[in-house]
C-alpha positions as CSV (number, residue, x, y, z in Angstrom):
1,X,0.0,0.0,0.0
2,X,1.2,3.5,-0.8
3,X,1.5,5.0,2.7
4,X,2.0,8.5,1.4
5,X,-1.3,8.3,-0.4
6,X,-2.9,6.8,2.7
7,X,-1.6,9.7,4.9
8,X,-3.1,12.2,2.5
9,X,-6.4,10.3,2.5
10,X,-6.5,10.2,6.3
11,X,-6.2,14.0,6.4
12,X,-9.0,14.3,3.9
13,X,-11.2,12.0,5.8
14,X,-10.5,13.8,9.1
15,X,-11.6,17.1,7.5
16,X,-14.8,15.4,6.2
17,X,-15.6,14.2,9.8
18,X,-15.4,17.8,11.0
19,X,-11.9,18.1,12.3
20,X,-10.2,21.4,11.6
21,X,-6.7,20.0,11.1
22,X,-4.9,16.7,11.2
23,X,-1.2,15.8,11.4
24,X,0.9,12.6,11.9
25,X,3.9,12.1,14.2
26,X,6.0,9.4,15.7
27,X,5.9,8.4,19.4
28,X,9.2,9.9,20.6
29,X,8.6,12.3,23.4
30,X,11.9,11.7,25.2
31,X,12.6,15.5,25.3
32,X,9.5,16.0,27.4
33,X,10.4,13.5,30.1
34,X,12.8,15.8,32.1
35,X,10.2,18.7,31.9
36,X,7.4,16.3,33.1
37,X,9.6,15.0,36.0
38,X,10.5,18.6,37.1
39,X,6.8,19.6,37.0
40,X,5.7,16.6,39.1
41,X,8.6,17.1,41.5
42,X,7.3,20.6,42.4
43,X,3.8,19.2,43.1
44,X,2.3,21.5,40.5
45,X,-0.3,18.7,39.7
46,X,-1.9,19.3,43.1
47,X,-4.6,16.7,43.8
48,X,-4.4,15.3,40.3
49,X,-2.7,12.1,41.6
50,X,-3.2,10.3,38.3
51,X,-0.5,12.4,36.7
52,X,2.1,11.2,39.2
53,X,0.7,7.7,39.2
54,X,1.1,7.3,35.5
55,X,4.6,8.8,35.6
56,X,6.6,8.7,32.4
57,X,3.9,6.7,30.6
58,X,2.5,10.1,29.6
59,X,5.6,10.6,27.5
60,X,5.6,7.1,26.0
61,X,2.5,6.6,23.9
62,X,3.8,3.2,22.7
63,X,3.3,1.9,26.2
64,X,-0.4,2.7,26.1
65,X,-0.9,0.6,23.0
66,X,2.0,-1.9,22.4
67,X,2.9,-1.8,18.8
68,X,2.0,1.8,18.3
69,X,4.2,3.4,15.5
70,X,2.4,6.7,14.8
71,X,0.0,9.2,16.4
72,X,-2.6,10.9,14.3
73,X,-3.3,14.2,16.0
74,X,-6.5,16.1,15.3
75,X,-7.8,19.6,16.1
76,X,-11.5,20.6,16.4
77,X,-12.5,24.3,16.9
78,X,-14.9,25.0,19.7
79,X,-15.3,28.8,20.0
80,X,-19.1,29.2,20.0
81,X,-21.1,31.9,18.3
82,X,-22.2,34.8,20.6
83,X,-19.9,33.7,23.4
84,X,-20.6,37.1,25.2
85,X,-17.3,37.0,27.1
86,X,-17.2,40.7,27.9
87,X,-20.8,41.2,29.1
88,X,-20.5,38.0,31.2
89,X,-17.3,39.0,32.9
90,X,-18.5,42.5,33.4
91,X,-21.5,41.4,35.4
92,X,-20.3,40.0,38.7
93,X,-23.8,38.6,39.5
94,X,-23.7,36.4,36.5
95,X,-22.0,33.0,36.4
96,X,-19.0,32.7,34.2
97,X,-18.4,29.2,32.7
98,X,-15.4,28.4,30.5
99,X,-16.7,28.4,26.9
100,X,-15.6,24.9,26.1
101,X,-18.1,23.5,28.6
102,X,-21.3,25.3,27.4
103,X,-22.1,22.7,24.8
104,X,-22.0,18.9,24.6
105,X,-19.2,17.0,26.3
106,X,-16.3,17.2,23.9
107,X,-14.9,13.8,25.0
108,X,-17.9,12.1,23.5
109,X,-18.0,14.1,20.3
110,X,-14.4,13.8,19.4
111,X,-14.0,10.1,20.5
112,X,-16.8,9.1,18.2
113,X,-15.3,10.9,15.3
114,X,-11.8,9.4,15.9
115,X,-13.4,5.9,16.0
116,X,-15.1,6.7,12.7
117,X,-11.7,7.8,11.3
118,X,-10.1,4.5,12.3
119,X,-13.0,2.6,10.7
120,X,-12.5,4.5,7.5
121,X,-8.8,3.6,7.5
122,X,-9.7,0.0,8.0
123,X,-12.1,0.1,5.1
124,X,-9.1,0.8,2.9
125,X,-8.1,-2.8,3.4
126,X,-5.7,-2.6,6.4
127,X,-5.8,-4.6,9.6
128,X,-5.4,-1.7,12.0
129,X,-4.5,-1.7,15.6
130,X,-5.7,1.6,17.1
131,X,-6.8,3.4,20.2
132,X,-8.4,6.8,20.4
133,X,-7.7,9.4,23.1
134,X,-9.5,12.6,24.0
135,X,-8.0,14.1,27.2
136,X,-8.9,10.8,28.8
137,X,-5.6,9.0,29.3
138,X,-2.0,9.7,30.2
139,X,-1.0,11.3,26.8
140,X,1.0,14.5,26.4
141,X,-1.3,15.7,23.7
142,X,0.2,19.2,23.1
143,X,3.8,18.1,22.5
144,X,2.4,15.4,20.2
145,X,0.3,18.0,18.3
146,X,3.3,20.3,18.0
147,X,5.4,17.4,16.5
148,X,2.5,16.7,14.1
149,X,2.6,20.3,12.9
150,X,-0.7,21.5,14.4
151,X,0.8,24.4,16.3
152,X,3.2,25.3,19.1
153,X,2.9,25.2,22.9
154,X,2.4,28.7,24.2
155,X,3.6,30.2,27.4
156,X,0.2,29.4,29.0
157,X,1.0,25.7,28.1
158,X,-1.9,25.5,25.6
159,X,-1.4,24.8,21.9
160,X,-1.5,27.8,19.6
161,X,-1.9,28.1,15.9
162,X,-1.4,31.2,13.8
163,X,-4.8,30.8,12.1
164,X,-6.8,29.2,14.8
165,X,-5.5,30.6,18.1
166,X,-6.2,28.2,20.9
167,X,-9.9,27.8,20.9
168,X,-9.8,24.1,20.0
169,X,-9.8,20.6,21.4
170,X,-7.2,18.0,20.6
171,X,-7.5,14.3,20.1
172,X,-5.2,11.4,19.2
173,X,-5.5,8.2,17.4
174,X,-2.7,5.7,18.1
175,X,-2.1,3.4,15.2
176,X,0.3,0.6,14.3
177,X,1.2,1.5,10.7
178,X,4.4,3.4,9.7
179,X,2.7,6.4,8.1
180,X,5.0,9.2,6.9
181,X,5.3,11.9,9.6
182,X,4.7,15.7,9.3
183,X,7.3,18.4,10.2
184,X,7.0,19.8,13.7
185,X,5.5,23.3,14.0
186,X,8.2,25.9,14.6
187,X,6.1,28.8,15.9
188,X,6.6,30.5,19.2
189,X,5.2,33.4,21.3
190,X,8.2,35.7,20.9
191,X,8.4,38.3,23.7
192,X,4.6,38.3,24.5
193,X,3.8,37.7,28.1
194,X,0.1,38.7,28.1
195,X,-1.1,35.4,29.5
196,X,1.4,35.5,32.3
197,X,0.6,39.0,33.4
198,X,-3.2,38.6,33.1
199,X,-3.7,35.3,35.0
200,X,-5.9,36.3,37.9
201,X,-4.2,33.9,40.4
202,X,-0.6,34.1,39.0
203,X,-0.8,30.4,38.1
204,X,1.7,30.8,35.1
205,X,4.8,30.8,37.3
206,X,7.2,31.1,34.4
207,X,6.9,30.8,30.6
208,X,5.4,27.4,29.7
209,X,5.0,26.3,33.4
210,X,1.6,26.3,35.1
211,X,1.2,25.7,38.9
212,X,-2.0,23.8,38.7
213,X,-2.7,24.4,42.3
214,X,-3.3,28.1,41.6
215,X,-5.1,27.7,38.3
216,X,-8.8,28.6,38.4
217,X,-9.7,25.6,36.2
218,X,-8.0,23.3,38.7
219,X,-9.6,25.1,41.7
220,X,-13.1,24.9,40.3
221,X,-12.9,21.5,38.6
222,X,-10.2,19.2,39.8
223,X,-9.9,20.3,43.5
224,X,-12.2,18.2,45.6
225,X,-11.7,19.9,49.0
226,X,-11.9,23.5,50.1
227,X,-10.7,26.3,47.9
228,X,-7.8,28.1,49.6
229,X,-9.1,31.2,51.4
230,X,-6.5,33.5,49.9
231,X,-7.4,32.5,46.3
232,X,-11.2,32.8,46.6
233,X,-11.4,36.5,46.0
234,X,-9.4,36.1,42.8
235,X,-11.9,33.7,41.2
236,X,-14.4,36.5,40.7
237,X,-17.6,35.1,39.1
238,X,-15.8,32.1,37.5
239,X,-17.6,29.0,38.6
240,X,-16.3,26.4,36.1
241,X,-12.9,26.9,34.5
242,X,-11.3,30.1,33.3
243,X,-10.5,31.5,29.8
244,X,-8.5,34.6,30.8
245,X,-5.1,33.4,29.3
246,X,-6.8,32.7,26.0
247,X,-8.8,35.9,26.0
248,X,-5.7,38.1,26.2
249,X,-3.7,36.1,23.7
250,X,-3.0,38.1,20.5
251,X,-3.2,34.8,18.4
252,X,-6.9,34.5,19.3
253,X,-7.9,37.8,17.7
254,X,-8.8,36.0,14.4
255,X,-9.7,32.6,15.8
256,X,-12.5,31.0,13.8
257,X,-15.9,30.3,15.2
258,X,-16.9,26.7,15.6
259,X,-19.3,25.2,13.0
260,X,-19.9,22.2,15.2
261,X,-23.5,22.2,16.5
262,X,-22.6,20.3,19.6
263,X,-20.3,23.0,20.8
264,X,-22.8,25.9,20.6
265,X,-24.0,27.3,23.9
266,X,-27.0,25.5,25.3
267,X,-29.9,28.0,26.0
268,X,-30.1,27.2,29.7
269,X,-26.5,28.5,30.2
270,X,-27.2,32.0,28.8
271,X,-27.4,34.9,31.2
272,X,-27.6,32.7,34.3
273,X,-27.4,34.6,37.6
274,X,-25.4,33.1,40.4
275,X,-28.4,33.3,42.7
276,X,-30.6,31.3,40.3
277,X,-27.9,28.6,39.9
278,X,-27.5,28.3,43.7
279,X,-31.3,27.6,43.8
280,X,-30.9,24.4,41.7
281,X,-31.5,21.3,43.7
282,X,-29.3,18.2,42.9
283,X,-32.0,16.7,40.5
284,X,-32.1,20.0,38.5
285,X,-28.3,20.1,38.4
286,X,-28.1,16.5,37.0
287,X,-30.8,17.2,34.5
288,X,-29.3,20.5,33.2
289,X,-25.8,19.0,33.0
290,X,-26.7,15.8,31.2
291,X,-24.3,15.3,28.3
292,X,-22.2,18.2,29.6
293,X,-18.6,18.1,31.0
294,X,-19.9,20.2,34.0
295,X,-21.5,17.2,35.5
296,X,-18.2,15.7,36.4
297,X,-17.6,18.0,39.3
298,X,-20.8,16.9,41.0
299,X,-23.4,18.9,42.9
300,X,-21.2,19.6,46.0
301,X,-18.4,21.3,44.1
302,X,-21.0,23.1,42.0
303,X,-22.5,24.6,45.1
304,X,-19.0,25.3,46.6
305,X,-18.0,27.3,43.5
306,X,-21.2,29.2,43.4
307,X,-20.8,30.2,47.1
308,X,-17.3,31.6,46.4
309,X,-18.6,33.6,43.4
310,X,-21.5,35.0,45.5
311,X,-19.1,36.0,48.2
312,X,-17.2,37.9,45.5
313,X,-20.3,39.7,44.1
314,X,-21.3,43.2,45.3
315,X,-23.5,43.3,48.4
316,X,-27.1,42.3,47.8
317,X,-29.9,41.3,50.1
318,X,-31.0,38.7,47.5
319,X,-27.5,37.1,47.6
320,X,-27.5,37.0,51.4
321,X,-30.9,35.4,51.5
322,X,-30.0,32.8,48.9
323,X,-26.9,31.8,50.8
324,X,-28.8,31.6,54.1
325,X,-31.5,29.5,52.5
326,X,-29.0,27.1,50.9
327,X,-26.9,26.6,54.0
328,X,-29.1,24.2,56.1
329,X,-29.2,21.4,53.4
330,X,-25.6,21.9,52.2
331,X,-22.7,19.6,53.0
332,X,-20.1,20.6,55.6
333,X,-17.7,21.6,52.8
334,X,-20.3,23.8,51.1
335,X,-21.4,25.3,54.5
336,X,-17.8,26.4,55.1
337,X,-17.8,28.3,51.8
338,X,-21.2,29.7,52.3
339,X,-20.1,31.1,55.7
340,X,-17.1,32.7,54.0
341,X,-19.4,34.2,51.4
342,X,-21.7,35.6,54.0
343,X,-18.7,37.2,55.8
344,X,-17.7,38.8,52.5
345,X,-21.2,40.1,51.9
346,X,-21.3,41.6,55.4
347,X,-18.0,43.4,54.8
348,X,-19.3,44.8,51.5
349,X,-22.5,46.0,53.1
350,X,-20.4,48.3,55.3
351,X,-17.6,49.2,53.0
352,X,-19.6,49.4,49.7
353,X,-16.7,47.5,48.1
354,X,-16.7,46.8,44.4
355,X,-16.2,43.2,43.2
356,X,-14.5,43.8,39.8
357,X,-10.7,43.5,40.2
358,X,-8.5,45.7,38.1
359,X,-7.3,42.7,36.2
360,X,-10.8,41.8,35.2
361,X,-11.6,45.3,34.1
362,X,-8.4,45.3,31.9
363,X,-9.4,41.9,30.6
364,X,-12.9,43.2,29.5
365,X,-11.3,46.1,27.6
366,X,-9.0,43.7,25.8
367,X,-11.9,41.4,24.9
368,X,-14.0,44.2,23.5
369,X,-11.1,45.3,21.3
370,X,-9.8,41.9,20.1
371,X,-12.4,39.2,19.8
372,X,-13.6,37.8,16.5
373,X,-17.0,39.1,15.3
374,X,-20.0,37.3,16.9
375,X,-17.8,35.7,19.6
């Protein structure tokens, strides 16, 4: 079989399935192992024990599927239409949810398409050993994607592309056929440090290095216990994830909007007030998050995050009443965060303090100047 022709066909099939880009690389990530070891040694993974447990397997795809020779790396854009970043961040009484999570769970969407791609390869007459991955196994997907030519790893540790910015998901298909490989992407961020200086919690401790324990995405999604008291005011109204490092990135000014229907914002997430969301009981939470990545944090962490955001909001009798009403039925963890929020509200009642930190005000100005039309 002509493997060059097959590689070209694979990229054509990937585009037909809805992937925005596709590249092929080998499995050699030996250069990443020292960086991964150093990151783990500093405990930057926090409570994400699986990262340490898998160790160097993350840099050795061939150990995940014995016989693997190549990694087919794919990109799928997810920036939804009418994302309303600025208006949402401006209003501290509205809930801010990372834009990747406002549609259908991307794991399911991309894994299904990767399986279809593998089946299409098999239909060409090959006996194919393969395994698809979508942020669901110990794979260093960004270095693999850079080696496959899809972009470069930015200083915020996300993959960047000069045409697509960073508003996209990555997926990998491990295969056991010696396809020709693509040239690595040679881009870089130059002297830009916008993501580092704009991170609300200072989580990007140096270029390309993120202390996960300070990252708002980690704090609102991965962390199972109490959010550190000193970091709570820095979360603002962000209750699930954070997009700040992407919003300030110059490469995202011309990022394309997603054409994938599953990644468009579900109506029940638009213009949701923090008070209204705190009023959801667990059954409502489970019903509204069906098929959504948000469900993975569970009802307790959902309430915990909302309590922190309400503590950060300007003083309001409606907020105080909502917190007081939710407290009796809440878990001990959530009660602790509600008590903190009530203390914050009491302080603001006397001091007339404003919620919006200067960094958020600056972020809103940047968003209003630089986002793609309709984003």
